[in-house]
C-alpha positions as CSV (number, residue, x, y, z in Angstrom):
1,M,-0.1,-0.1,-0.1
2,A,2.9,2.4,-0.2
3,M,3.1,3.2,-3.2
4,T,0.8,6.4,-3.8
5,V,-1.8,7.8,-6.7
6,S,1.4,10.2,-8.2
7,C,3.1,6.8,-9.3
8,A,0.3,5.5,-11.5
9,N,-0.5,5.2,-14.4
10,D,-2.2,8.9,-15.7
11,Y,-1.6,10.4,-13.0
12,E,-2.0,13.7,-14.2
13,N,-5.5,12.6,-16.0
14,E,-6.9,11.2,-13.1
15,R,-5.7,14.2,-10.4
16,A,-7.4,16.4,-13.0
17,E,-11.1,14.7,-12.6
18,T,-10.8,13.9,-8.7
19,K,-13.7,15.6,-6.9
20,L,-14.7,12.7,-4.7
21,P,-15.2,14.6,-1.1
22,E,-16.5,10.9,0.5
23,I,-13.1,10.0,0.0
24,R,-10.9,10.5,2.6
25,M,-7.4,9.1,4.3
26,F,-6.2,8.7,7.6
27,T,-2.5,9.2,8.1
28,E,-1.1,8.0,11.2
29,K,2.1,10.1,12.6
30,S,2.8,8.7,15.3
31,A,6.3,6.8,16.0
32,G,5.9,2.8,16.5
33,A,5.2,1.4,20.0
34,T,5.4,-1.8,21.8
35,S,2.3,-1.7,23.3
36,A,-1.3,-0.9,22.6
37,Q,-1.7,3.5,22.4
38,D,-4.8,5.5,24.1
39,H,-3.9,8.1,21.5
40,C,-2.8,8.6,18.3
41,A,-1.3,11.4,16.5
42,G,-2.6,11.8,12.6
43,Q,-5.2,13.5,10.2
44,W,-8.3,12.8,8.2
45,V,-7.8,14.2,4.6
46,V,-10.4,14.9,2.1
47,C,-9.8,14.1,-1.5
48,S,-9.4,16.4,-3.8
49,P,-7.0,16.9,-6.8
50,E,-4.6,19.3,-4.1
51,T,-4.3,15.9,-1.9
52,V,-5.1,12.7,-4.0
53,S,-1.2,12.2,-5.0
54,A,-0.2,11.3,-1.9
55,F,-3.2,9.0,-0.8
56,S,-2.4,5.1,-1.1
57,A,-3.0,4.1,-4.9
58,T,-4.7,0.9,-3.6
59,A,-6.8,2.6,-0.8
60,Y,-7.2,5.2,-3.7
61,F,-8.4,3.0,-6.7
62,F,-10.2,0.6,-4.5
63,A,-13.1,3.6,-2.6
64,K,-13.7,4.9,-6.3
65,R,-14.0,1.5,-8.2
66,S,-16.6,0.6,-4.7
67,R,-18.0,4.3,-4.9
68,R,-19.2,3.5,-8.4
69,R,-20.7,0.4,-8.0
70,T,-22.9,1.5,-4.7
71,G,-23.1,5.3,-5.0
72,P,-22.1,8.4,-2.9
73,S,-22.5,7.5,0.6
74,L,-25.3,8.5,2.9
75,M,-23.3,10.4,5.6
76,P,-22.5,14.6,5.6
């Protein structure tokens, strides 16, 4: 899942057509730990032409395909 959308085939066209606010990615920034943690340092990022380049390509294309099959989410 380390390959980003910016490395995908036809990235520039994909980026130009990306207007999918229902798709979001959570990026965890905490240091590694050997035990369970109660808190994390990270944030949700909304999928847009400005942010899609850093999304996991696997996660993005899966979410995009799922959205196409099921329609947009009913969640705000």
